[in-house]
C-alpha positions in Angstrom: 25.2 -11.4 36.5 22.2 -13.7 36.8 20.4 -11.2 39.1 21.2 -8.4 36.6 19.7 -10.4 33.8 16.6 -11.1 35.8 16.1 -7.4 36.4 16.1 -6.5 32.8 12.7 -6.0 31.0 11.7 -8.8 28.7 11.0 -7.8 25.1 9.3 -9.9 22.4 9.7 -9.2 18.7 9.1 -11.0 15.4 12.2 -12.3 13.6 10.9 -11.1 10.2 13.7 -9.2 8.4 11.7 -6.0 8.4 11.8 -6.0 12.2 15.6 -6.4 12.3 16.6 -2.7 12.3 14.4 -2.1 15.4 15.8 -5.1 17.3 19.4 -5.5 16.1 20.9 -3.3 18.8 19.2 -5.5 21.5 20.0 -8.7 19.6 23.5 -8.2 18.3 24.5 -4.6 19.0 25.3 -2.1 21.8 22.1 -2.8 23.8 22.3 -6.5 24.3 22.7 -6.1 28.1 19.7 -3.8 28.5 16.9 -6.3 27.9 16.1 -9.9 27.6 15.0 -10.3 24.0 12.7 -13.1 22.8 12.6 -13.5 19.0 11.3 -16.1 16.5 7.8 -15.2 17.4 5.1 -14.2 14.9 3.7 -10.7 15.5 0.4 -12.2 16.7 2.4 -14.4 19.2 4.2 -11.3 20.5 0.8 -9.7 21.2 -0.3 -12.7 23.2 3.0 -12.7 25.2 2.3 -9.0 26.1 -1.3 -9.7 26.9 -0.4 -12.5 29.3 2.3 -10.5 31.0 5.1 -12.8 29.8 7.0 -9.7 28.5 7.1 -6.0 29.4 7.4 -4.8 25.9 6.5 -6.3 22.5 6.8 -5.2 18.9 3.1 -5.6 18.5 0.6 -5.5 15.5 -1.0 -2.0 15.9 -4.5 -3.5 16.0 -3.7 -5.0 19.4 -3.2 -1.6 21.0 -7.0 -1.4 20.8 -7.5 -4.9 22.3 -4.9 -5.1 25.1 -5.7 -3.0 28.1 -3.3 -0.9 30.2 -0.6 -0.5 27.6 1.3 2.5 26.2 2.8 3.2 22.8 6.5 3.8 22.7 7.0 6.8 20.5 9.4 7.3 17.5 9.8 3.7 16.3 7.6 1.5 14.2 7.4 -0.8 11.2 5.4 0.9 8.5 5.4 2.1 4.9 4.5 5.3 3.1 4.0 4.1 -0.5 4.8 0.4 -1.2 5.6 -2.2 1.5 6.3 -5.3 -0.7 6.1 -7.7 2.3 2.3 -7.4 2.9 0.5 -8.4 -0.3 -2.8 -9.7 -1.6 -2.3 -12.3 -4.4 -4.6 -13.8 -7.0 -4.0 -16.0 -10.1 -4.9 -13.0 -12.2 -8.3 -11.8 -11.1 -9.3 -8.5 -9.7 -9.7 -8.5 -5.9 -13.3 -7.2 -6.0 -14.4 -10.5 -7.7 -12.9 -12.7 -5.0 -15.4 -15.0 -3.2 -13.0 -16.3 -0.6 -9.7 -15.0 0.7 -7.1 -17.2 2.5 -5.5 -15.2 5.3 -2.1 -15.6 7.0 -3.0 -14.7 10.5 0.6 -14.1 11.6 -0.2 -10.3 11.7 -3.6 -9.4 12.9 -3.1 -5.8 11.7 -2.8 -7.0 8.1 -5.8 -9.2 8.4 -7.9 -6.4 9.7 -6.5 -4.0 7.0 -7.5 -6.6 4.3 -11.1 -6.7 5.7 -11.3 -2.9 5.7 -10.0 -2.7 2.1 -12.6 -5.1 0.9 -15.5 -3.7 2.9 -14.8 0.0 2.7 -13.1 0.5 -0.6 -14.5 -2.4 -2.7 -17.9 -2.6 -1.0 -17.4 -6.4 -1.1 -17.5 -9.1 1.6 -15.7 -12.3 0.6 -15.4 -15.3 3.0 -12.3 -15.2 5.2 -10.3 -18.4 5.6 -7.4 -18.7 8.0 -4.5 -20.5 6.3 -0.8 -21.2 6.7 1.3 -19.0 4.3 1.8 -21.5 1.4 0.6 -19.7 -1.7 -0.1 -22.7 -3.9 -2.2 -24.2 -1.2 -4.0 -20.9 -0.5 -4.9 -20.3 -4.1 -5.8 -24.0 -4.8 -9.2 -23.5 -3.1 -9.5 -19.7 -2.7 -9.6 -16.7 -5.1 -7.1 -14.5 -3.2 -4.5 -14.8 -0.4 -2.9 -12.5 2.1 0.8 -13.1 2.6 3.0 -11.1 5.0 6.7 -10.9 6.0 9.4 -12.9 4.4 7.0 -15.4 2.6 5.7 -12.4 0.7 9.2 -11.2 -0.2 10.1 -14.6 -1.5 7.0 -15.0 -3.7 7.6 -15.6 -7.5 5.8 -12.6 -8.8 5.8 -13.7 -12.4 3.4 -16.5 -11.5 0.7 -14.4 -9.8 -1.0 -11.1 -9.8 0.2 -9.1 -6.7 -1.5 -6.2 -5.0 0.7 -4.3 -2.5 -1.5 -3.6 0.5 0.0 -0.2 1.2 -0.3 0.9 -2.4 -4.0 0.0 -2.1 -4.4 1.8 1.2 -2.6 5.0 0.0 -4.5 5.0 -3.2 -7.8 5.2 -1.3 -6.7 7.3 1.7 -3.6 9.3 0.8 -1.9 8.1 4.0 1.0 5.9 5.0 0.4 2.8 7.1 1.8 1.5 10.4 1.9 -2.2 10.9 3.6 -2.6 14.2 5.1 -0.6 17.1 6.6 -1.1 20.5 3.9 -1.5 23.1 4.6 -1.5 26.8 2.7 -2.7 29.8 1.9 0.2 32.1 3.1 -1.7 35.2 6.6 -1.9 33.6 7.0 1.7 32.5 9.7 2.7 35.0 12.0 0.0 33.6 11.0 0.7 30.0 11.7 4.4 30.3 15.4 3.7 30.6 15.5 2.1 27.2 16.1 4.3 24.2 14.2 2.6 21.4 14.8 5.4 18.9 18.6 5.1 19.3 18.3 1.3 19.0 16.5 1.8 15.7 19.2 4.3 14.5 21.9 1.8 15.3 20.0 -1.0 13.5 19.7 1.2 10.4 23.5 1.5 10.3 23.8 -2.3 10.3 21.8 -3.0 7.2 24.7 -4.9 5.6 25.0 -7.2 8.6 21.3 -7.7 8.7 21.3 -8.7 5.0 24.1 -11.2 5.7 22.1 -12.6 8.6 18.9 -13.1 6.5 20.6 -14.2 3.3 19.4 -17.7 3.6 15.8 -16.7 4.4 15.1 -13.9 1.9 15.6 -14.6 -1.8 15.9 -11.0 -2.9 19.0 -9.8 -4.7 21.2 -7.8 -2.3 20.5 -4.4 -3.9 16.8 -5.2 -3.9 16.9 -6.3 -0.3 18.7 -3.1 0.7 16.1 -1.0 -1.0 13.4 -2.9 0.8 14.9 -2.3 4.2 15.8 1.4 3.6 13.1 2.6 1.2 10.0 0.4 1.4 9.9 0.2 5.2 9.6 3.3 7.3 10.8 3.0 10.9 9.7 6.4 12.3 6.3 7.1 13.8 6.0 10.5 12.2 2.9 12.6 11.6 2.0 11.2 8.2 2.1 7.7 9.6 0.1 8.7 12.7 -2.6 10.1 10.4 -2.9 6.8 8.7 -2.9 5.0 12.0 -5.8 7.1 13.4 -7.8 6.5 10.2 -7.2 2.8 10.4 -8.4 2.6 13.9 -11.6 4.6 13.0 -12.4 2.2 10.1 -11.6 -0.9 12.3 -14.0 0.3 14.9 -16.6 1.1 12.2 -16.3 -2.4 10.9 -16.5 -4.0 14.4 -12.9 -5.3 14.2 -12.1 -3.7 17.6 -14.4 -3.3 20.5 -13.6 0.2 21.5 -11.7 3.2 20.1 -8.9 4.3 22.4 -7.0 7.5 21.9 -3.2 7.2 21.3 -1.4 7.2 24.7 2.4 7.3 24.5 5.0 6.4 27.1 
């Protein structure tokens, strides 16, 4: 049994609730024996684990595909949104974003940080100061005009106290596209092992376990149950379909234009 476990590929994934439908099958479902799953990592940490070769596959912020060499995108599964994501937000005390002189950034997801910079530069023609910060909104806005929150801290925000800008609403308003935040990325050296894993079916199983997922995250996400269900099933899109790919390609083009990535690789799939 030990040898069998050692032969399984290692996967890393964020433990944010919006990742749960993609990893539930590996974590608690039918595919627990197919991989060695490492969770409780921020998306940025997952990217570093993949870069260092600590894992064969990681649920990775999409910006990192352009920064990590010799990797392939696993098709069909992603964490994205078509219209409103709710868990990636820009927050102010009431001001417009275009007046912000400094923005506190939660660097847990490098994709969202780069997207924030693109939105300000490309769509508002504005360049505030960027300040890395831990995701505590009162601390972030005590000294800065706006803040980027991602994941469950964004879901748990008291929206009556602040002005909230949904980052996918902003992106779609300017581009007409959906947005992909993360996808499975595999190291090329591990592709033979990885090919045996059906990530699309794992996603499909996860989406049938939404009630269990909500039970599991009930102490971490403060949304009412019906609201939490809508978030997982309506706000988040888990399929890397053509509309999402169009947004992804545009994001990469703008990231390259703004020197947020060194090169512009084409999309190469497993």
